[in-house]
All heavy atoms as a GROMACS GRO file, in nm:
protein
  622
    1MET      N    1   8.955   9.724   8.233
    1MET     CA    2   9.040   9.618   8.190
    1MET      C    3   8.979   9.518   8.107
    1MET      O    4   9.018   9.478   8.005
    1MET     CB    5   9.094   9.541   8.324
    1MET     CG    6   9.198   9.440   8.298
    1MET     SD    7   9.162   9.284   8.255
    1MET     CE    8   9.040   9.224   8.356
    2CYS      N    9   8.847   9.498   8.128
    2CYS     CA   10   8.768   9.415   8.041
    2CYS      C   11   8.750   9.465   7.898
    2CYS      O   12   8.754   9.384   7.812
    2CYS     CB   13   8.632   9.385   8.119
    2CYS     SG   14   8.639   9.309   8.276
    3ILE      N   15   8.731   9.585   7.884
    3ILE     CA   16   8.723   9.647   7.760
    3ILE      C   17   8.853   9.629   7.677
    3ILE      O   18   8.864   9.599   7.561
    3ILE     CB   19   8.667   9.793   7.754
    3ILE    CG1   20   8.531   9.802   7.812
    3ILE    CG2   21   8.676   9.847   7.624
    3ILE    CD1   22   8.464   9.936   7.850
    4TRP      N   23   8.964   9.661   7.756
    4TRP     CA   24   9.096   9.662   7.697
    4TRP      C   25   9.121   9.512   7.646
    4TRP      O   26   9.183   9.486   7.551
    4TRP     CB   27   9.195   9.701   7.788
    4TRP     CG   28   9.339   9.712   7.738
    4TRP    CD1   29   9.443   9.616   7.765
    4TRP    CD2   30   9.390   9.804   7.650
    4TRP    NE1   31   9.545   9.663   7.680
    4TRP    CE2   32   9.517   9.771   7.624
    4TRP    CE3   33   9.337   9.924   7.587
    4TRP    CZ2   34   9.598   9.852   7.539
    4TRP    CZ3   35   9.417   9.995   7.511
    4TRP    CH2   36   9.554   9.960   7.497
    5LYS      N   37   9.068   9.412   7.725
    5LYS     CA   38   9.098   9.269   7.698
    5LYS      C   39   9.014   9.222   7.575
    5LYS      O   40   9.040   9.131   7.495
    5LYS     CB   41   9.056   9.189   7.811
    5LYS     CG   42   9.114   9.050   7.803
    5LYS     CD   43   9.100   8.975   7.941
    5LYS     CE   44   9.168   8.829   7.936
    5LYS     NZ   45   9.168   8.773   8.056
    6GLN      N   46   8.895   9.295   7.562
    6GLN     CA   47   8.811   9.259   7.438
    6GLN      C   48   8.876   9.297   7.307
    6GLN      O   49   8.858   9.239   7.201
    6GLN     CB   50   8.681   9.336   7.453
    6GLN     CG   51   8.586   9.276   7.544
    6GLN     CD   52   8.457   9.345   7.547
    6GLN    OE1   53   8.435   9.462   7.501
    6GLN    NE2   54   8.359   9.300   7.632
    7TRP      N   55   8.963   9.399   7.308
    7TRP     CA   56   9.032   9.443   7.189
    7TRP      C   57   9.158   9.364   7.183
    7TRP      O   58   9.266   9.396   7.223
    7TRP     CB   59   9.070   9.581   7.199
    7TRP     CG   60   8.961   9.684   7.210
    7TRP    CD1   61   8.824   9.669   7.185
    7TRP    CD2   62   8.955   9.823   7.273
    7TRP    NE1   63   8.747   9.767   7.219
    7TRP    CE2   64   8.821   9.869   7.264
    7TRP    CE3   65   9.056   9.900   7.311
    7TRP    CZ2   66   8.794   9.991   7.310
    7TRP    CZ3   67   9.021  10.023   7.355
    7TRP    CH2   68   8.892  10.077   7.358
    8LYS      N   69   9.142   9.241   7.114
    8LYS     CA   70   9.259   9.150   7.126
    8LYS      C   71   9.377   9.181   7.038
    8LYS      O   72   9.490   9.169   7.084
    8LYS     CB   73   9.202   9.014   7.059
    8LYS     CG   74   9.084   8.955   7.141
    8LYS     CD   75   9.121   8.843   7.220
    8LYS     CE   76   9.009   8.774   7.288
    8LYS     NZ   77   9.027   8.772   7.422
    9LEU      N   78   9.363   9.236   6.923
    9LEU     CA   79   9.478   9.272   6.838
    9LEU      C   80   9.525   9.412   6.862
    9LEU      O   81   9.444   9.506   6.895
    9LEU     CB   82   9.439   9.262   6.685
    9LEU     CG   83   9.396   9.127   6.655
    9LEU    CD1   84   9.351   9.117   6.502
    9LEU    CD2   85   9.500   9.025   6.663
   10PRO      N   86   9.654   9.426   6.855
   10PRO     CA   87   9.708   9.567   6.883
   10PRO      C   88   9.649   9.679   6.785
   10PRO      O   89   9.639   9.792   6.821
   10PRO     CB   90   9.864   9.545   6.865
   10PRO     CG   91   9.893   9.402   6.903
   10PRO     CD   92   9.764   9.333   6.840
   11ARG      N   93   9.638   9.638   6.661
   11ARG     CA   94   9.584   9.739   6.559
   11ARG      C   95   9.443   9.771   6.589
   11ARG      O   96   9.404   9.882   6.580
   11ARG     CB   97   9.588   9.686   6.426
   11ARG     CG   98   9.512   9.560   6.388
   11ARG     CD   99   9.526   9.531   6.239
   11ARG     NE  100   9.448   9.401   6.219
   11ARG     CZ  101   9.505   9.284   6.196
   11ARG    NH1  102   9.639   9.273   6.198
   11ARG    NH2  103   9.434   9.176   6.170
   12THR      N  104   9.367   9.679   6.666
   12THR     CA  105   9.228   9.717   6.703
   12THR      C  106   9.234   9.803   6.824
   12THR      O  107   9.167   9.907   6.823
   12THR     CB  108   9.163   9.591   6.744
   12THR    OG1  109   9.158   9.498   6.640
   12THR    CG2  110   9.006   9.625   6.779
   13ARG      N  111   9.326   9.790   6.910
   13ARG     CA  112   9.350   9.872   7.026
   13ARG      C  113   9.381  10.019   6.983
   13ARG      O  114   9.330  10.117   7.025
   13ARG     CB  115   9.446   9.825   7.121
   13ARG     CG  116   9.410   9.712   7.189
   13ARG     CD  117   9.528   9.647   7.277
   13ARG     NE  118   9.483   9.511   7.336
   13ARG     CZ  119   9.558   9.427   7.385
   13ARG    NH1  120   9.694   9.453   7.383
   13ARG    NH2  121   9.526   9.312   7.432
   14LYS      N  122   9.479  10.018   6.885
   14LYS     CA  123   9.519  10.164   6.839
   14LYS      C  124   9.412  10.222   6.767
   14LYS      O  125   9.365  10.344   6.798
   14LYS     CB  126   9.626  10.138   6.744
   14LYS     CG  127   9.694  10.259   6.678
   14LYS     CD  128   9.802  10.229   6.581
   14LYS     CE  129   9.837  10.364   6.506
   14LYS     NZ  130   9.931  10.335   6.403
   15ARG      N  131   9.333  10.154   6.688
   15ARG     CA  132   9.219  10.214   6.618
   15ARG      C  133   9.116  10.262   6.710
   15ARG      O  134   9.058  10.384   6.692
   15ARG     CB  135   9.163  10.114   6.531
   15ARG     CG  136   9.039  10.170   6.433
   15ARG     CD  137   8.996  10.061   6.330
   15ARG     NE  138   9.014   9.927   6.362
   15ARG     CZ  139   8.904   9.858   6.422
   15ARG    NH1  140   8.790   9.909   6.434
   15ARG    NH2  141   8.920   9.742   6.458
   16LYS      N  142   9.084  10.183   6.807
   16LYS     CA  143   8.980  10.222   6.912
   16LYS      C  144   9.016  10.349   6.990
   16LYS      O  145   8.942  10.443   7.021
   16LYS     CB  146   8.935  10.104   7.007
   16LYS     CG  147   8.885   9.987   6.927
   16LYS     CD  148   8.737  10.012   6.893
   16LYS     CE  149   8.678   9.890   6.849
   16LYS     NZ  150   8.541   9.906   6.817
   17LEU      N  151   9.150  10.340   7.023
   17LEU     CA  152   9.197  10.463   7.114
   17LEU      C  153   9.202  10.595   7.035
   17LEU      O  154   9.161  10.687   7.084
   17LEU     CB  155   9.344  10.428   7.168
   17LEU     CG  156   9.347  10.327   7.279
   17LEU    CD1  157   9.488  10.290   7.314
   17LEU    CD2  158   9.276  10.382   7.399
   18ILE      N  159   9.240  10.575   6.902
   18ILE     CA  160   9.238  10.690   6.819
   18ILE      C  161   9.096  10.748   6.801
   18ILE      O  162   9.072  10.869   6.795
   18ILE     CB  163   9.304  10.669   6.690
   18ILE    CG1  164   9.460  10.643   6.699
   18ILE    CG2  165   9.282  10.781   6.592
   18ILE    CD1  166   9.525  10.591   6.574
   19GLY      N  167   8.997  10.653   6.781
   19GLY     CA  168   8.856  10.683   6.772
   19GLY      C  169   8.803  10.751   6.898
   19GLY      O  170   8.711  10.832   6.889
   20LEU      N  171   8.863  10.721   7.018
   20LEU     CA  172   8.821  10.792   7.146
   20LEU      C  173   8.897  10.925   7.169
   20LEU      O  174   8.873  10.975   7.273
   20LEU     CB  175   8.837  10.690   7.254
   20LEU     CG  176   8.743  10.573   7.258
   20LEU    CD1  177   8.794  10.463   7.362
   20LEU    CD2  178   8.610  10.610   7.269
   21GLY      N  179   8.986  10.964   7.083
   21GLY     CA  180   9.048  11.086   7.101
   21GLY      C  181   9.184  11.087   7.147
   21GLY      O  182   9.242  11.196   7.176
   22VAL      N  183   9.254  10.984   7.150
   22VAL     CA  184   9.393  10.972   7.195
   22VAL      C  185   9.474  11.003   7.065
   22VAL      O  186   9.457  10.954   6.963
   22VAL     CB  187   9.423  10.839   7.258
   22VAL    CG1  188   9.576  10.824   7.308
   22VAL    CG2  189   9.341  10.808   7.378
   23ASP      N  190   9.589  11.066   7.101
   23ASP     CA  191   9.688  11.098   6.977
   23ASP      C  192   9.738  10.973   6.932
   23ASP      O  193   9.755  10.869   6.993
   23ASP     CB  194   9.795  11.182   7.050
   23ASP     CG  195   9.897  11.232   6.936
   23ASP    OD1  196   9.852  11.263   6.827
   23ASP    OD2  197  10.018  11.213   6.966
   24SER      N  198   9.757  10.965   6.789
   24SER     CA  199   9.786  10.847   6.719
   24SER      C  200   9.920  10.789   6.758
   24SER      O  201   9.937  10.664   6.776
   24SER     CB  202   9.795  10.867   6.575
   24SER     OG  203   9.878  10.971   6.534
   25HIS      N  204  10.016  10.874   6.785
   25HIS     CA  205  10.147  10.818   6.828
   25HIS      C  206  10.146  10.760   6.973
   25HIS      O  207  10.200  10.653   6.990
   25HIS     CB  208  10.249  10.926   6.832
   25HIS     CG  209  10.387  10.882   6.881
   25HIS    ND1  210  10.467  10.804   6.818
   25HIS    CD2  211  10.451  10.925   6.988
   25HIS    CE1  212  10.582  10.780   6.872
   25HIS    NE2  213  10.579  10.856   6.990
   26TYR      N  214  10.068  10.834   7.058
   26TYR     CA  215  10.061  10.773   7.192
   26TYR      C  216   9.969  10.641   7.197
   26TYR      O  217  10.006  10.561   7.273
   26TYR     CB  218  10.004  10.892   7.294
   26TYR     CG  219  10.021  10.866   7.427
   26TYR    CD1  220  10.150  10.834   7.482
   26TYR    CD2  221   9.910  10.871   7.516
   26TYR    CE1  222  10.165  10.806   7.618
   26TYR    CE2  223   9.926  10.838   7.655
   26TYR     CZ  224  10.056  10.816   7.696
   26TYR     OH  225  10.078  10.785   7.839
   27ALA      N  226   9.877  10.644   7.111
   27ALA     CA  227   9.787  10.524   7.101
   27ALA      C  228   9.866  10.397   7.046
   27ALA      O  229   9.850  10.299   7.107
   27ALA     CB  230   9.671  10.556   7.004
   28ALA      N  231   9.957  10.429   6.955
   28ALA     CA  232  10.037  10.326   6.911
   28ALA      C  233  10.129  10.268   7.021
   28ALA      O  234  10.166  10.144   7.034
   28ALA     CB  235  10.110  10.363   6.790
   29THR      N  236  10.189  10.365   7.099
   29THR     CA  237  10.275  10.320   7.200
   29THR      C  238  10.203  10.231   7.312
   29THR      O  239  10.256  10.136   7.351
   29THR     CB  240  10.332  10.447   7.274
   29THR    OG1  241  10.402  10.523   7.170
   29THR    CG2  242  10.429  10.400   7.384
   30ILE      N  243  10.074  10.269   7.334
   30ILE     CA  244  10.003  10.207   7.436
   30ILE      C  245   9.959  10.058   7.378
   30ILE      O  246   9.963   9.962   7.432
   30ILE     CB  247   9.880  10.280   7.485
   30ILE    CG1  248   9.929  10.408   7.547
   30ILE    CG2  249   9.802  10.203   7.578
   30ILE    CD1  250   9.816  10.499   7.574
   31ALA      N  251   9.910  10.060   7.249
   31ALA     CA  252   9.854   9.942   7.194
   31ALA      C  253   9.950   9.842   7.169
   31ALA      O  254   9.920   9.711   7.188
   31ALA     CB  255   9.785   9.991   7.058
   32TYR      N  256  10.065   9.865   7.132
   32TYR     CA  257  10.172   9.774   7.117
   32TYR      C  258  10.247   9.737   7.230
   32TYR      O  259  10.356   9.661   7.225
   32TYR     CB  260  10.272   9.811   6.985
   32TYR     CG  261  10.195   9.811   6.861
   32TYR    CD1  262  10.148   9.935   6.810
   32TYR    CD2  263  10.162   9.699   6.793
   32TYR    CE1  264  10.078   9.933   6.684
   32TYR    CE2  265  10.087   9.694   6.676
   32TYR     CZ  266  10.046   9.815   6.626
   32TYR     OH  267   9.980   9.814   6.508
   33ASP      N  268  10.216   9.782   7.347
   33ASP     CA  269  10.285   9.742   7.480
   33ASP      C  270  10.250   9.606   7.512
   33ASP      O  271  10.146   9.558   7.489
   33ASP     CB  272  10.242   9.842   7.582
   33ASP     CG  273  10.309   9.827   7.710
   33ASP    OD1  274  10.430   9.757   7.700
   33ASP    OD2  275  10.274   9.886   7.816
   34ARG      N  276  10.354   9.519   7.546
   34ARG     CA  277  10.346   9.388   7.583
   34ARG      C  278  10.311   9.363   7.728
   34ARG      O  279  10.305   9.252   7.774
   34ARG     CB  280  10.452   9.304   7.540
   34ARG     CG  281  10.475   9.317   7.383
   34ARG     CD  282  10.588   9.235   7.334
   34ARG     NE  283  10.573   9.094   7.366
   34ARG     CZ  284  10.669   9.003   7.366
   34ARG    NH1  285  10.792   9.039   7.337
   34ARG    NH2  286  10.651   8.885   7.403
   35LYS      N  287  10.284   9.462   7.807
   35LYS     CA  288  10.255   9.437   7.940
   35LYS      C  289  10.115   9.383   7.961
   35LYS      O  290  10.040   9.383   7.875
   35LYS     CB  291  10.278   9.566   8.023
   35LYS     CG  292  10.426   9.618   8.013
   35LYS     CD  293  10.461   9.734   8.113
   35LYS     CE  294  10.600   9.762   8.138
   35LYS     NZ  295  10.686   9.768   8.036
   36GLY      N  296  10.082   9.358   8.079
   36GLY     CA  297   9.946   9.295   8.105
   36GLY      C  298   9.835   9.384   8.089
   36GLY      O  299   9.849   9.502   8.083
   37TYR      N  300   9.712   9.319   8.101
   37TYR     CA  301   9.588   9.399   8.086
   37TYR      C  302   9.578   9.490   8.195
   37TYR      O  303   9.533   9.611   8.163
   37TYR     CB  304   9.464   9.300   8.081
   37TYR     CG  305   9.473   9.203   7.966
   37TYR    CD1  306   9.494   9.071   7.984
   37TYR    CD2  307   9.461   9.258   7.834
   37TYR    CE1  308   9.488   8.989   7.875
   37TYR    CE2  309   9.451   9.176   7.727
   37TYR     CZ  310   9.477   9.036   7.740
   37TYR     OH  311   9.482   8.953   7.636
   38TRP      N  312   9.602   9.454   8.314
   38TRP     CA  313   9.580   9.539   8.436
   38TRP      C  314   9.680   9.655   8.430
   38TRP      O  315   9.641   9.772   8.471
   38TRP     CB  316   9.601   9.460   8.569
   38TRP     CG  317   9.476   9.384   8.604
   38TRP    CD1  318   9.467   9.253   8.613
   38TRP    CD2  319   9.355   9.440   8.650
   38TRP    NE1  320   9.335   9.217   8.657
   38TRP    CE2  321   9.276   9.328   8.679
   38TRP    CE3  322   9.302   9.570   8.670
   38TRP    CZ2  323   9.139   9.346   8.715
   38TRP    CZ3  324   9.175   9.593   8.707
   38TRP    CH2  325   9.088   9.479   8.733
   39PHE      N  326   9.803   9.646   8.385
   39PHE     CA  327   9.900   9.740   8.380
   39PHE      C  328   9.848   9.856   8.272
   39PHE      O  329   9.859   9.966   8.305
   39PHE     CB  330  10.028   9.681   8.332
   39PHE     CG  331  10.156   9.777   8.333
   39PHE    CD1  332  10.211   9.817   8.447
   39PHE    CD2  333  10.170   9.844   8.208
   39PHE    CE1  334  10.314   9.921   8.447
   39PHE    CE2  335  10.274   9.947   8.215
   39PHE     CZ  336  10.348   9.974   8.325
   40ASN      N  337   9.802   9.800   8.156
   40ASN     CA  338   9.779   9.898   8.060
   40ASN      C  339   9.630   9.966   8.092
   40ASN      O  340   9.612  10.070   8.041
   40ASN     CB  341   9.754   9.824   7.934
   40ASN     CG  342   9.894   9.796   7.866
   40ASN    OD1  343   9.993   9.878   7.883
   40ASN    ND2  344   9.907   9.685   7.796
   41ALA      N  345   9.552   9.893   8.167
   41ALA     CA  346   9.428   9.952   8.206
   41ALA      C  347   9.450  10.071   8.300
   41ALA      O  348   9.362  10.162   8.311
   41ALA     CB  349   9.326   9.852   8.272
   42GLY      N  350   9.559  10.070   8.364
   42GLY     CA  351   9.594  10.175   8.456
   42GLY      C  352   9.663  10.304   8.388
   42GLY      O  353   9.703  10.398   8.448
   43ASN      N  354   9.684  10.292   8.267
   43ASN     CA  355   9.742  10.405   8.180
   43ASN      C  356   9.663  10.524   8.192
   43ASN      O  357   9.538  10.522   8.181
   43ASN     CB  358   9.767  10.358   8.048
   43ASN     CG  359   9.855  10.449   7.968
   43ASN    OD1  360   9.840  10.565   7.971
   43ASN    ND2  361   9.962  10.405   7.908
   44LYS      N  362   9.720  10.640   8.200
   44LYS     CA  363   9.637  10.762   8.198
   44LYS      C  364   9.561  10.790   8.075
   44LYS      O  365   9.443  10.833   8.086
   44LYS     CB  366   9.739  10.889   8.210
   44LYS     CG  367   9.798  10.901   8.347
   44LYS     CD  368   9.894  11.027   8.364
   44LYS     CE  369   9.954  11.027   8.504
   44LYS     NZ  370  10.043  11.146   8.514
   45ALA      N  371   9.609  10.760   7.964
   45ALA     CA  372   9.536  10.784   7.836
   45ALA      C  373   9.424  10.696   7.821
   45ALA      O  374   9.312  10.727   7.772
   45ALA     CB  375   9.631  10.768   7.715
   46VAL      N  376   9.442  10.549   7.873
   46VAL     CA  377   9.332  10.468   7.869
   46VAL      C  378   9.222  10.509   7.965
   46VAL      O  379   9.100  10.498   7.936
   46VAL     CB  380   9.388  10.333   7.890
   46VAL    CG1  381   9.270  10.224   7.911
   46VAL    CG2  382   9.471  10.278   7.792
   47ASN      N  383   9.263  10.549   8.085
   47ASN     CA  384   9.164  10.598   8.182
   47ASN      C  385   9.090  10.724   8.129
   47ASN      O  386   8.974  10.737   8.157
   47ASN     CB  387   9.231  10.625   8.314
   47ASN     CG  388   9.259  10.507   8.386
   47ASN    OD1  389   9.202  10.398   8.365
   47ASN    ND2  390   9.375  10.500   8.459
   48TRP      N  391   9.156  10.812   8.055
   48TRP     CA  392   9.090  10.929   8.002
   48TRP      C  393   8.994  10.889   7.885
   48TRP      O  394   8.874  10.937   7.884
   48TRP     CB  395   9.201  11.022   7.945
   48TRP     CG  396   9.132  11.140   7.874
   48TRP    CD1  397   9.085  11.256   7.947
   48TRP    CD2  398   9.110  11.158   7.749
   48TRP    NE1  399   9.028  11.341   7.850
   48TRP    CE2  400   9.047  11.288   7.723
   48TRP    CE3  401   9.138  11.086   7.628
   48TRP    CZ2  402   9.009  11.325   7.601
   48TRP    CZ3  403   9.105  11.139   7.501
   48TRP    CH2  404   9.041  11.256   7.502
   49ALA      N  405   9.037  10.794   7.802
   49ALA     CA  406   8.961  10.759   7.691
   49ALA      C  407   8.836  10.675   7.741
   49ALA      O  408   8.727  10.690   7.672
   49ALA     CB  409   9.039  10.682   7.592
   50LEU      N  410   8.853  10.591   7.830
   50LEU     CA  411   8.741  10.507   7.888
   50LEU      C  412   8.703  10.565   8.023
   50LEU      O  413   8.715  10.487   8.116
   50LEU     CB  414   8.784  10.363   7.896
   50LEU     CG  415   8.824  10.304   7.761
   50LEU    CD1  416   8.884  10.155   7.782
   50LEU    CD2  417   8.699  10.280   7.672
   51SER      N  418   8.655  10.678   8.040
   51SER     CA  419   8.623  10.733   8.160
   51SER      C  420   8.502  10.679   8.221
   51SER      O  421   8.414  10.623   8.144
   51SER     CB  422   8.614  10.892   8.150
   51SER     OG  423   8.504  10.922   8.063
   52LYS      N  424   8.475  10.696   8.346
   52LYS     CA  425   8.360  10.648   8.401
   52LYS      C  426   8.226  10.711   8.343
   52LYS      O  427   8.132  10.629   8.327
   52LYS     CB  428   8.364  10.684   8.563
   52LYS     CG  429   8.243  10.632   8.644
   52LYS     CD  430   8.258  10.667   8.779
   52LYS     CE  431   8.139  10.627   8.867
   52LYS     NZ  432   8.159  10.676   9.001
   53GLU      N  433   8.229  10.829   8.309
   53GLU     CA  434   8.119  10.893   8.252
   53GLU      C  435   8.078  10.835   8.121
   53GLU      O  436   7.964  10.808   8.083
   53GLU     CB  437   8.126  11.043   8.246
   53GLU     CG  438   8.128  11.116   8.364
   53GLU     CD  439   8.263  11.114   8.436
   53GLU    OE1  440   8.375  11.077   8.375
   53GLU    OE2  441   8.279  11.133   8.568
   54ARG      N  442   8.193  10.811   8.033
   54ARG     CA  443   8.180  10.760   7.910
   54ARG      C  444   8.116  10.618   7.911
   54ARG      O  445   8.028  10.572   7.836
   54ARG     CB  446   8.302  10.764   7.830
   54ARG     CG  447   8.287  10.711   7.687
   54ARG     CD  448   8.409  10.736   7.619
   54ARG     NE  449   8.437  10.878   7.581
   54ARG     CZ  450   8.537  10.929   7.518
   54ARG    NH1  451   8.623  10.852   7.470
   54ARG    NH2  452   8.540  11.058   7.491
   55LEU      N  453   8.161  10.540   8.007
   55LEU     CA  454   8.110  10.389   8.020
   55LEU      C  455   7.964  10.400   8.070
   55LEU      O  456   7.888  10.308   8.013
   55LEU     CB  457   8.205  10.323   8.125
   55LEU     CG  458   8.340  10.292   8.085
   55LEU    CD1  459   8.415  10.230   8.189
   55LEU    CD2  460   8.343  10.208   7.958
   56ILE      N  461   7.931  10.483   8.152
   56ILE     CA  462   7.785  10.502   8.198
   56ILE      C  463   7.700  10.530   8.077
   56ILE      O  464   7.591  10.477   8.064
   56ILE     CB  465   7.771  10.593   8.314
   56ILE    CG1  466   7.842  10.526   8.442
   56ILE    CG2  467   7.625  10.619   8.353
   56ILE    CD1  468   7.849  10.626   8.563
   57ASN      N  469   7.749  10.637   7.995
   57ASN     CA  470   7.675  10.668   7.878
   57ASN      C  471   7.663  10.542   7.782
   57ASN      O  472   7.562  10.547   7.700
   57ASN     CB  473   7.740  10.779   7.799
   57ASN     CG  474   7.716  10.911   7.874
   57ASN    OD1  475   7.626  10.929   7.955
   57ASN    ND2  476   7.798  11.004   7.853
   58TRP      N  477   7.751  10.458   7.768
   58TRP     CA  478   7.744  10.335   7.688
   58TRP      C  479   7.656  10.226   7.738
   58TRP      O  480   7.633  10.138   7.678
   58TRP     CB  481   7.888  10.293   7.667
   58TRP     CG  482   7.972  10.369   7.570
   58TRP    CD1  483   7.945  10.467   7.496
   58TRP    CD2  484   8.108  10.345   7.562
   58TRP    NE1  485   8.052  10.514   7.436
   58TRP    CE2  486   8.166  10.445   7.469
   58TRP    CE3  487   8.210  10.263   7.613
   58TRP    CZ2  488   8.291  10.456   7.424
   58TRP    CZ3  489   8.329  10.272   7.566
   58TRP    CH2  490   8.382  10.357   7.484
   59GLY      N  491   7.614  10.259   7.868
   59GLY     CA  492   7.512  10.148   7.924
   59GLY      C  493   7.581  10.061   8.021
   59GLY      O  494   7.515   9.962   8.057
   60PHE      N  495   7.699  10.082   8.060
   60PHE     CA  496   7.764   9.991   8.159
   60PHE      C  497   7.711  10.036   8.293
   60PHE      O  498   7.666  10.154   8.324
   60PHE     CB  499   7.923  10.010   8.161
   60PHE     CG  500   7.979   9.944   8.050
   60PHE    CD1  501   8.010  10.008   7.930
   60PHE    CD2  502   8.012   9.797   8.050
   60PHE    CE1  503   8.067   9.944   7.819
   60PHE    CE2  504   8.068   9.744   7.943
   60PHE     CZ  505   8.090   9.813   7.826
   61TYR      N  506   7.718   9.948   8.400
   61TYR     CA  507   7.658   9.965   8.530
   61TYR      C  508   7.755  10.024   8.624
   61TYR      O  509   7.861   9.966   8.633
   61TYR     CB  510   7.605   9.823   8.577
   61TYR     CG  511   7.488   9.832   8.675
   61TYR    CD1  512   7.372   9.893   8.647
   61TYR    CD2  513   7.507   9.768   8.786
   61TYR    CE1  514   7.282   9.895   8.741
   61TYR    CE2  515   7.414   9.763   8.888
   61TYR     CZ  516   7.296   9.836   8.866
   61TYR     OH  517   7.204   9.839   8.952
   62ASP      N  518   7.720  10.121   8.691
   62ASP     CA  519   7.816  10.178   8.792
   62ASP      C  520   7.789  10.101   8.932
   62ASP      O  521   7.682  10.113   8.994
   62ASP     CB  522   7.775  10.329   8.810
   62ASP     CG  523   7.882  10.392   8.915
   62ASP    OD1  524   7.982  10.336   8.936
   62ASP    OD2  525   7.834  10.516   8.962
   63LEU      N  526   7.879  10.018   8.969
   63LEU     CA  527   7.865   9.942   9.081
   63LEU      C  528   7.863  10.026   9.211
   63LEU      O  529   7.793   9.980   9.313
   63LEU     CB  530   7.980   9.839   9.094
   63LEU     CG  531   7.981   9.738   8.975
   63LEU    CD1  532   8.106   9.646   8.989
   63LEU    CD2  533   7.853   9.650   8.989
   64ALA      N  534   7.936  10.135   9.223
   64ALA     CA  535   7.938  10.216   9.346
   64ALA      C  536   7.797  10.270   9.362
   64ALA      O  537   7.747  10.276   9.487
   64ALA     CB  538   8.044  10.318   9.344
   65THR      N  539   7.736  10.321   9.271
   65THR     CA  540   7.600  10.387   9.283
   65THR      C  541   7.507  10.272   9.312
   65THR      O  542   7.414  10.294   9.408
   65THR     CB  543   7.558  10.448   9.150
   65THR    OG1  544   7.658  10.539   9.111
   65THR    CG2  545   7.432  10.517   9.167
   66ALA      N  546   7.519  10.157   9.252
   66ALA     CA  547   7.416  10.044   9.291
   66ALA      C  548   7.441  10.000   9.435
   66ALA      O  549   7.341   9.973   9.502
   66ALA     CB  550   7.453   9.930   9.199
   67TYR      N  551   7.560   9.987   9.482
   67TYR     CA  552   7.581   9.949   9.619
   67TYR      C  553   7.528  10.057   9.715
   67TYR      O  554   7.466  10.019   9.815
   67TYR     CB  555   7.732   9.938   9.640
   67TYR     CG  556   7.771   9.880   9.778
   67TYR    CD1  557   7.767   9.750   9.815
   67TYR    CD2  558   7.808   9.980   9.881
   67TYR    CE1  559   7.785   9.706   9.926
   67TYR    CE2  560   7.836   9.931  10.005
   67TYR     CZ  561   7.840   9.799  10.033
   67TYR     OH  562   7.852   9.744  10.153
   68GLN      N  563   7.542  10.184   9.687
   68GLN     CA  564   7.496  10.286   9.767
   68GLN      C  565   7.343  10.286   9.768
   68GLN      O  566   7.286  10.319   9.879
   68GLN     CB  567   7.546  10.419   9.736
   68GLN     CG  568   7.692  10.444   9.769
   68GLN     CD  569   7.755  10.569   9.709
   68GLN    OE1  570   7.681  10.647   9.640
   68GLN    NE2  571   7.875  10.594   9.747
   69SER      N  572   7.269  10.256   9.653
   69SER     CA  573   7.131  10.250   9.658
   69SER      C  574   7.076  10.131   9.742
   69SER      O  575   6.966  10.139   9.794
   69SER     CB  576   7.075  10.246   9.515
   69SER     OG  577   7.117  10.120   9.453
   70VAL      N  578   7.153  10.026   9.751
   70VAL     CA  579   7.108   9.912   9.825
   70VAL      C  580   7.133   9.931   9.972
   70VAL      O  581   7.060   9.885  10.051
   70VAL     CB  582   7.178   9.766   9.774
   70VAL    CG1  583   7.134   9.652   9.860
   70VAL    CG2  584   7.127   9.752   9.617
   71HIS      N  585   7.253   9.980  10.007
   71HIS     CA  586   7.294   9.990  10.146
   71HIS      C  587   7.280  10.135  10.168
   71HIS      O  588   7.380  10.220  10.154
   71HIS     CB  589   7.429   9.938  10.160
   71HIS     CG  590   7.444   9.800  10.137
   71HIS    ND1  591   7.400   9.698  10.216
   71HIS    CD2  592   7.505   9.727  10.036
   71HIS    CE1  593   7.426   9.573  10.168
   71HIS    NE2  594   7.490   9.596  10.060
   72ILE      N  595   7.174  10.172  10.222
   72ILE     CA  596   7.145  10.315  10.256
   72ILE      C  597   7.254  10.378  10.360
   72ILE      O  598   7.295  10.497  10.347
   72ILE     CB  599   7.005  10.334  10.320
   72ILE    CG1  600   6.902  10.274  10.216
   72ILE    CG2  601   6.967  10.474  10.343
   72ILE    CD1  602   6.893  10.347  10.083
   73ASN      N  603   7.292  10.300  10.461
   73ASN     CA  604   7.381  10.349  10.561
   73ASN      C  605   7.518  10.363  10.511
   73ASN      O  606   7.613  10.390  10.604
   73ASN     CB  607   7.375  10.262  10.685
   73ASN     CG  608   7.230  10.280  10.755
   73ASN    OD1  609   7.178  10.380  10.739
   73ASN    ND2  610   7.194  10.172  10.818
   74TYR      N  611   7.553  10.345  10.394
   74TYR     CA  612   7.692  10.346  10.347
   74TYR      C  613   7.741  10.476  10.341
   74TYR      O  614   7.770  10.571  10.366
   74TYR     CB  615   7.704  10.285  10.200
   74TYR     CG  616   7.839  10.286  10.151
   74TYR    CD1  617   7.940  10.199  10.205
   74TYR    CD2  618   7.875  10.363  10.042
   74TYR    CE1  619   8.064  10.205  10.153
   74TYR    CE2  620   7.998  10.373   9.990
   74TYR     CZ  621   8.097  10.291  10.044
   74TYR     OH  622   8.234  10.284   9.992
   0.00000   0.00000   0.00000
């Protein structure tokens, strides 16, 4: 959701989604949707484009792994 919120303009959202491999027509449908950030962050194409593995490769921190390393009995 935070990454989706950083892309403020719909044309930026469309361009970024196309760059991540989403079809251009589907990217436009998602980008110009006026629903909220949380709603659009739950979209299948957005979840595919911004997958957990891709975010970790970009340097984002995986909170589940960090929690498990701190709390051994989890």
